Structures are given as C-alpha cells and as structure tokens.
Steps between C-alpha positions, in 0.01 A plus 500: 500500500316166465632203312368635171685828536200716589481715809277321742302804605495415870544755772445525872300756693544448870444129557257455208611347173363684197504344152520755222383394153761620249416622151668195359297266724179666393591467132603139543182402682292675238681311227441171684126569510506583131687179428248281677209678347646438152597140592154401626425271204843337526518466879352149541731352247770422756253297703420282204871460423634419850377202696687622814288815503179302468609274783592804712134616497422204733735660763214728605326205670784469753526871588323702766244658275153522659241757595501833328786502245665773299687408182737766366585507128257215418581501127278277290359313804716187489554530877161672570311185409701289748472764768126535460454132594662566835379850591178623655540811293770604252594844377721475188682818392692582187597812314415360156136490385602263218620227735213563744255430217663157450513440873131572539418243232729246668412560866173698506369323804246647747758547773750685277510876449731653244651851527708687244769698682874565517614282791757763598225768546187298591358514846318180611137546617558292812741258652553146386582163660754432224669699222627294212720592205655273241792614272458864617762548769775462235361801322512732805800735467747466790449858591130427561540165670459633855201718406341203323524282810354788707208504254454123534521518882239775510260290299522208745265437793659404833663154465464528118772371271659596176542205260708531186644294218765612255791398282812413696865551408496180292262663257757769423671246270206528263591792285143595408405528866817679615494759227417857603374569150193301394382466140144418401396298197445823302854618573422764759750518784458605861726544798412303812649450848591136574666407827559139588482485877702243680298339786758551767578860401133589471428351842774714643370813324149437634638445853674834476158655429352325804329217311525136583520288191544151370629510142592174330611381161269276306663395173592812320254707705477643847192473729472726800272566796560811704345684797545871558616672814217511756469874458420462130206272554369697797528857362 
C-alpha cells in the first residue's frame, strides 16, 4: 500500500518493472483533468496573488533549457512564455482545451506548438533536448511515479535533461494547497493528488530508478534537474 492507503499496483515480471494503473488511479487522474478544465478561468489568480510565484518564473533563465523542448502540463502558458524565449522549438502539452486556449493567447509564438493530450497516454513525436514540467510532478500518483519517469526518459534525446519545479514540503502548511479536495468559485469540488516531494528523498527515489538528479529547495519550492539512465536516452 502507498502512503495514501491505495495499493500501488506494481508488479515484477522477470527483471522488468511493470506499473499497473489501478481503477482508482484512473478515476483520480480523470478527476484532476476535469478540475483543471473547470478551473481554467481561475488558474492565473494565484500568480497575481503571490509575488514568490512571479519571481519563480525567472528561475527558467538559470536552468538547462535549450534546443527542442517539451513542456508537460503547460496549463495557461505562464511557463510556456518563459520557455519559448530559450527554446529553438517548444512543444507544450496539456489535457485541457480550456487552459490551452489561454496558453495560446499568452504564448502563441512561432516556435511554439500546442498539443491537447493526456500526458499519461501521449506519445511524443520525437525526442527532445529538455523536458520541463512545473507543478505537475506533485499530481502524479505514487503508483505511477516510476512509469512517469520512464515516459520522461523515453522523450529525451541522448544527453537530454528533465527540468522540473514544484511545491516543496514547506507549501504543505498552506491548507488550500495541501488539501486533497479542491473547491472552485462556483462550489464544485474535485479530488486531486498532491504529494510534496522532499528534495533529498526525491533524489534518492530517482537514483533508485537509475537517474542522476540535483533537486534543491528554493524558498517554498523545489527545483530539479535530472538525467535518465543511459539506456533510456539511447533506446
């Protein structure tokens, strides 16, 4: 059982690790997509309310994001705009057409291509020099964490890097962020997954999967750069 009391759905066949999506995971992920679709018009509010989030956007300039870049769960394009300034080409993926519409208005640059797709099911059209995701890793169920990193690794070109930003453990003190049940302005409620990864623990978990990673705290957030096992980038 994982830390939330659900069966992790992991089994071994020979030496291969196989991740099995449970019915509860499927339902949870579907509800998360529904939540962010319904929240599209409210999504940017937090950026206007929090100066630390606006300042965090500048972090992109110091991260290894160049060449052909893939952004997973791009949301309303807050990060897409910053990434586009550094990338030769940028593919931004999200499951919600509502947030993609906003992202296209905010970051509809010539070098940006948007794609509507469920990140957990989408197959990238080619390999990328960098894969970026902000505030998405915390929404990946623990039972799917290994499979998610396999997907990221498969999307990277040789010597490519995964770059990510998320809330750290310090953010768990904010009740509205830590809550597993989110309420919109109109009163509708949705379940979400929210895992606050500790940098040291996450680095160890990635090492166990064969990744080399540098994950650090930055204020209430974590910033990480990771490289997959050589076999992932070469396969």
